[in-house]
C-alpha positions as CSV (number, residue, x, y, z in Angstrom):
1,M,116.9,121.2,88.2
2,K,118.2,119.9,91.5
3,Q,118.6,122.3,94.4
4,C,121.6,121.8,96.7
5,S,120.8,121.4,100.4
6,S,124.1,122.9,101.3
7,C,124.6,126.1,99.2
8,G,121.1,126.4,97.8
9,L,122.2,126.7,94.1
10,N,120.7,124.7,91.3
11,S,122.4,122.0,89.3
12,S,121.6,119.8,86.3
13,E,118.8,117.3,87.0
14,I,121.1,114.4,86.3
15,A,124.2,115.7,88.2
16,L,125.5,113.5,90.9
17,Y,127.2,116.4,92.7
18,C,126.4,120.1,93.3
19,Q,128.1,121.9,90.5
20,S,128.9,124.8,92.9
21,C,130.1,123.3,96.2
22,G,130.5,119.6,95.4
23,T,127.9,118.2,97.8
24,A,126.6,114.8,96.7
25,F,122.9,114.6,95.8
26,A,120.8,111.8,97.3
27,T,120.2,109.3,94.6
28,A,117.7,106.5,94.2
29,A,118.9,102.9,93.4
30,L,120.1,102.8,89.8
31,D,118.7,100.3,87.3
32,P,121.7,98.0,86.5
33,N,120.5,97.8,82.9
34,A,120.3,101.6,82.5
35,P,123.0,103.4,80.5
36,P,125.6,105.2,82.6
37,L,125.0,108.9,83.5
38,P,127.3,111.3,81.7
39,I,130.0,113.2,83.7
40,F,129.9,117.0,83.4
41,E,133.1,118.9,83.1
42,N,132.0,121.4,85.8
43,E,131.6,118.8,88.5
44,P,134.4,118.8,91.0
45,V,135.6,115.3,90.2
46,I,139.1,113.8,90.4
47,R,141.5,114.0,87.5
48,D,140.8,110.5,86.3
49,S,137.3,111.6,85.4
50,F,138.6,114.2,83.0
51,L,139.3,113.3,79.4
52,A,143.0,113.7,78.6
53,T,142.1,116.4,76.0
54,D,140.0,118.3,78.5
55,S,142.8,118.3,81.1
56,K,145.2,119.7,78.5
57,S,142.8,122.4,77.5
58,R,142.3,123.4,81.1
59,I,146.0,123.5,81.8
60,F,146.4,125.7,78.7
61,E,143.6,128.0,80.0
62,I,145.3,128.3,83.4
63,F,148.6,129.4,81.8
64,L,146.8,131.7,79.4
65,I,144.9,133.5,82.2
66,L,147.9,133.8,84.5
67,F,150.1,135.1,81.7
68,I,147.7,137.8,80.6
69,A,146.8,138.7,84.2
70,F,150.2,138.7,85.8
71,G,152.9,138.2,83.1
72,G,153.6,141.9,82.8
73,S,153.4,142.4,86.6
74,F,155.9,139.7,87.1
75,L,158.3,141.2,84.6
76,V,158.0,144.7,86.2
77,S,158.4,143.2,89.7
78,T,161.5,141.4,88.7
79,H,163.0,144.4,86.9
80,H,162.4,146.6,90.0
81,L,163.9,143.9,92.2
82,I,167.1,144.0,90.2
83,T,167.4,147.7,89.4
84,G,165.5,149.3,92.3
85,L,162.4,151.6,92.2
86,P,162.6,155.0,90.5
87,Q,163.6,157.8,92.9
88,E,160.5,159.8,91.9
89,G,156.9,158.7,91.8
90,G,156.2,156.4,88.9
91,R,152.4,156.1,88.7
92,D,150.7,159.1,87.4
93,S,146.9,159.2,86.8
94,F,147.2,157.5,83.4
95,R,149.1,154.5,84.8
96,W,146.3,153.8,87.3
97,W,143.7,153.8,84.5
98,Y,145.9,151.6,82.4
99,S,146.1,149.1,85.2
100,I,142.3,149.2,85.7
101,C,141.8,148.4,82.0
102,R,144.3,145.5,82.1
103,E,142.6,144.0,85.2
104,L,139.1,144.4,83.8
105,G,140.3,142.6,80.6
106,A,141.7,139.7,82.6
107,L,138.5,139.4,84.6
108,V,136.4,139.3,81.4
109,L,138.7,136.6,80.1
110,L,138.2,134.6,83.3
111,W,134.5,134.9,82.9
112,Y,134.6,133.8,79.3
113,V,136.7,130.8,80.1
114,L,134.4,129.7,82.8
115,R,131.3,130.2,80.6
116,R,133.0,127.9,78.0
117,H,132.6,125.1,80.5
118,L,129.1,126.1,81.5
119,E,130.4,127.6,84.8
120,G,130.3,130.9,86.4
121,L,132.1,132.8,89.2
122,S,129.9,130.9,91.8
123,H,131.7,127.8,90.7
124,I,135.0,129.2,92.0
125,G,133.7,130.5,95.3
126,L,132.1,133.9,94.6
127,R,128.9,133.2,96.7
128,W,127.6,135.8,99.0
129,N,126.7,134.8,102.6
130,A,126.2,136.7,105.8
131,L,128.8,134.4,107.4
132,D,131.5,135.9,105.1
133,L,131.0,139.3,106.7
134,A,131.1,137.8,110.2
135,L,134.4,135.9,109.4
136,T,136.1,138.8,107.7
137,P,137.4,140.6,110.8
138,V,138.7,137.3,112.2
139,L,140.4,136.5,108.9
140,W,141.9,140.0,108.7
141,A,143.3,139.6,112.3
142,L,144.9,136.3,111.4
143,C,146.4,137.7,108.2
144,Y,147.8,140.7,110.0
145,A,149.4,138.5,112.7
146,A,150.8,136.1,110.0
147,Y,152.3,138.9,108.1
148,H,154.1,140.3,111.1
149,V,155.3,136.9,112.2
150,A,156.8,136.3,108.8
151,H,158.2,139.8,108.8
152,F,159.9,139.2,112.2
153,F,161.6,136.0,111.2
154,I,162.8,137.5,107.9
155,W,164.3,140.5,109.6
156,T,165.8,138.4,112.4
157,Y,167.7,136.1,110.0
158,A,168.2,138.3,107.0
159,G,167.8,141.9,108.2
160,P,171.4,143.1,107.5
161,L,171.0,142.0,103.8
162,L,167.7,144.0,103.3
163,D,166.9,147.6,102.6
164,S,165.3,149.2,105.7
165,R,163.9,152.1,103.7
166,M,162.2,150.1,101.0
167,D,158.7,150.7,102.4
168,V,159.2,154.5,102.1
169,R,160.3,154.1,98.5
170,V,157.3,152.0,97.7
171,A,155.0,154.6,99.2
172,S,156.7,157.3,97.2
173,Y,156.5,155.1,94.0
174,L,152.8,154.5,94.4
175,F,151.4,157.7,95.9
176,S,153.8,160.6,95.3
177,D,151.7,161.8,92.4
178,G,148.7,162.0,94.7
179,V,145.6,159.8,95.2
180,T,143.2,160.3,92.3
181,A,139.9,158.8,91.3
182,G,141.9,156.2,89.3
183,T,143.9,155.3,92.4
184,L,140.7,154.7,94.5
185,L,139.0,152.7,91.7
186,F,142.1,150.6,91.3
187,G,142.3,150.0,95.0
188,M,138.7,148.7,95.0
189,L,139.1,146.6,91.9
190,N,142.5,144.9,92.6
191,P,141.3,142.7,95.5
192,F,138.6,141.1,93.2
193,Y,141.2,140.7,90.4
194,E,143.8,139.0,92.5
195,E,141.6,136.9,94.7
196,L,139.4,135.6,91.9
197,I,142.2,134.7,89.6
198,V,145.3,133.7,91.6
199,R,143.4,132.1,94.5
200,A,139.8,131.1,93.6
201,Y,140.3,130.2,90.0
202,L,143.8,128.8,90.2
203,M,143.3,126.8,93.3
204,T,139.9,125.4,92.1
205,Q,141.3,124.3,88.7
206,L,144.5,122.8,90.2
207,R,142.4,120.8,92.7
208,R,140.1,119.5,90.0
209,L,143.1,118.4,88.0
210,G,143.9,116.1,90.9
211,N,146.6,117.9,92.8
212,N,146.7,117.7,96.6
213,W,145.9,120.7,98.7
214,V,149.5,121.3,99.8
215,I,150.6,121.7,96.2
216,V,147.5,123.8,95.3
217,I,148.1,126.2,98.2
218,A,151.9,126.4,97.6
219,V,151.4,127.3,93.9
220,S,148.8,130.0,94.7
221,V,151.1,131.6,97.3
222,L,154.2,131.5,95.1
223,V,152.4,133.0,92.1
224,Q,151.0,135.8,94.2
225,I,154.4,136.6,95.8
226,S,156.1,136.6,92.4
227,Y,154.6,139.9,91.3
228,H,155.1,141.7,94.7
229,F,158.9,141.9,94.6
230,Y,158.7,145.6,93.5
231,Q,158.1,146.2,97.2
232,G,161.5,144.7,98.0
233,T,162.5,141.2,99.0
234,W,161.6,141.5,102.7
235,A,158.1,142.9,102.0
236,A,157.3,140.4,99.3
237,L,158.4,137.4,101.5
238,S,156.5,138.8,104.5
239,H,153.4,138.5,102.4
240,I,153.8,134.7,102.6
241,G,152.1,134.8,106.0
242,E,148.9,136.5,104.9
243,F,148.7,134.8,101.5
244,L,149.1,131.4,103.2
245,V,146.2,132.2,105.7
246,L,143.9,133.3,102.8
247,S,144.8,130.2,100.7
248,I,144.1,127.8,103.6
249,Y,140.8,129.6,104.4
250,F,139.7,129.1,100.7
251,A,140.8,125.5,100.7
252,I,138.7,124.8,103.8
253,T,135.6,126.9,102.9
254,K,135.7,127.0,99.0
255,R,134.4,130.6,99.4
256,I,136.3,133.7,98.2
257,V,134.2,136.7,99.5
258,A,136.0,137.0,102.9
259,P,139.5,136.9,101.3
260,I,138.4,139.6,98.9
261,L,137.1,141.8,101.7
262,V,140.3,141.3,103.7
263,H,142.4,142.1,100.7
264,L,140.3,145.2,100.1
265,A,141.0,146.4,103.6
266,F,144.7,145.9,103.2
267,D,144.8,147.7,99.8
268,M,142.5,150.6,100.8
269,W,144.2,151.4,104.1
270,P,147.4,153.0,102.6
271,T,145.3,154.6,99.8
272,I,143.1,156.4,102.2
273,Y,146.1,157.2,104.5
274,Y,148.0,159.0,101.6
275,L,144.7,160.6,100.5
276,V,144.5,162.3,103.9
277,R,148.3,162.8,104.3
278,P,149.7,163.4,100.8
279,I,153.4,162.8,100.1
280,H,155.2,166.1,99.5
């Protein structure tokens, strides 16, 4: 096994690049008469290095994971965008546990698909490092600022067309039945679920298929926005700012821990708030 000098993870003895972060290994001069080294599917190589059949299977896997993970959420989000949220709370304790089971199933599917290619979650950026903890507050501040900048411009140019009470209705829809153990567990699981699938996995695979970073980032942000329209148009579009910051951060660092922690902070804040101050 070869140990990467950059991330410290091991790769195959005959790998040319680190199978985790893509750093090139130092190689000795090759014998011109020696047979060519094989190319492994889990190396971050350009699309031309993939067999056509492998590229097709990876594209199918991307659509399969996204459909199972977010197909239902996209449908519900679109339905609520058209018809509006229920006037009464719509998420009793059972609904939270249903969502937890669905997200756990999608994460298991993600793990299985990665294992089929001799990969793991570390190959899509889930690598722990003290630097991630140090950068999390900075990344959170950037996301917070980006959200409010996007929010300002949306309200400036489209405010009269939007529902100013939508945030109150969303809070009632989510928390009017109280904050239970299922609510808390869902709030802790959901950041891992979204960030690992719609950012780490999706962006990594699109990049390995040869797409440039602009397309990769745009697709990730658009997919993530698509299932947030139950919050209303203005809130969903305001998320463009924070999702864009998180996607750019991942594109630069290839690490997903800090985005998960930032997302965790955003999700748990309203959960804890309505735990302390229930909606009556």
